[in-house]
N, C-alpha and C positions, 0 to 999 in steps of 0.2 A: 330331103327325101329320104326315110327309112329303108334300109335294106328288106326286100323279101324273105321271108324265113322259108323253109322247104324241109321235110320232113317224110323221108323214105324208110320202108319196111317191108320185109319180106315175109309170107307165108309159106311155109314147107309144102303147100297143096294146090292143086290150081282148083279153084273155087268151082262150085257145081252149075252149072248152067240150066235153063228154065227145064230143057227135055230131062233131064235126070231128076229136078225135083216136082215136077208136073206130077198130079194125083196124089202127092201126101196129104194125108189127113189134116185136119187143123192142129191136132195135139204134136203130129210128125213136124209140120212146119213149125208150129214153135220152138220145138225141140233145136230142128236144125237152124233157125235164128240166133238163140242162144250160143249155141254151138259156134257158129259165124263169131259173134261176140267175144265169147272166151278166148276164142282163139287170137283174135286182135289183141284182146287185151294181153294174153300172155306175150306176145312177141312185141308191141309197142305202146304199153303203157307207161313206161318211163319216156316217151316220144309225144307225150300230150303236153300241147302247151298250156301255158297259165290262163289267157285267156283264148278263146277259138277264134279260127280265124273268120272275118265278118265276109270274106271274098275268096276263093282259093279257086286254084286251078288242080285237077285231079286228073292224074293218070295212073289205070291200072292195067297193069299188062298179066294177061294169062298165058303162062310157060304150060303147054300141055302135049303129049304124044299125038293129039289127033287135032284136025282146026275144025271146030263147030261153026255152022252158020254163024254170022254176024248179030244179027239180031238176038240170037239166043245167049250168045256172051254178053252183049248189053244188057238185056233183062235178065240175066244170071248175077251179073254186078251189082243191082240192086239191094241186094243183102248185105253187101260188103259197103255199099254207101250208105246204109241206113247206121252202121255202127260208127261211122265216121262223124255222125250230127251231135248235136248237143240237146239233152233232154229239156222238156220246157213244160210247165204245169201250167196248162188251160184256165180261163176263169168256168165255175162252174156257178150256174144260176140258182140252183137250187141247193140251200143252204143244208148243209150236212150229208151231202153226196160225196159218194167217192169221187178224189179227184181224177180229171181226166189228164194222162200223161202223153203230151206230143213226143214222138222220137226216142220210148220208153228204152231201147237197147243202146243208145247214142253214149259214144264216150267222150265226148268234147272236142276232137279235131278242128269242125267247122260248126258254124250257126246253124247251117241246115243245109238240105239237098235239093233246095228248088232254083232255080235256073236265075233266080236274084243274088244266089249267094256263091255258085259255082258252077263252072266250065269245066266237062269233064269229058277224058276220052277213055275208052276200052280197046285193047289191042289183043289178040290172039296170035300168040309165037311157039310155032315147032319147035319141040326139043325130044330129046330122048326120055324115055319114062321115067327115069332116075333122076332127072334133073327138073320134074314139074315143079311149080311154083305159082307165086302171085308174088309181083312187085306190087306195090303201091305208093306212089309219089303226091304229095300233098306240097304246092306251091302257093304260098301266101299272094292274093294281088293287092299290092299297095295302090294308092291314090284314086 
């Protein structure tokens, strides 16, 4: 049985929670999602596997000066998880229609963020303000 691969990278900020992003307009939300994708790409593009992990365990640690509610942290991790997925062009029934892309902001670490493909944990860890960061660990599940 092959050895499971592990990818770990650190973003130099604590990702935004839902309470912070709630009420954003559609355009501001899209810009924020693109910003998260760019940040992950800058800090981890060199770590993207040649083939996305079919099944993986993703652990996200949010190191911040305050400890937000657990549900707030888990929901806030959604934008980060979306960046780890692989884009996929969906079948369009109408000829000539614009193609629909699932996971369009994905970078290709994992196949999808559905329960079939990942098990994930999100932890909130208190730290000093100057030590705020987000640590993401992706471990392939083999077998």
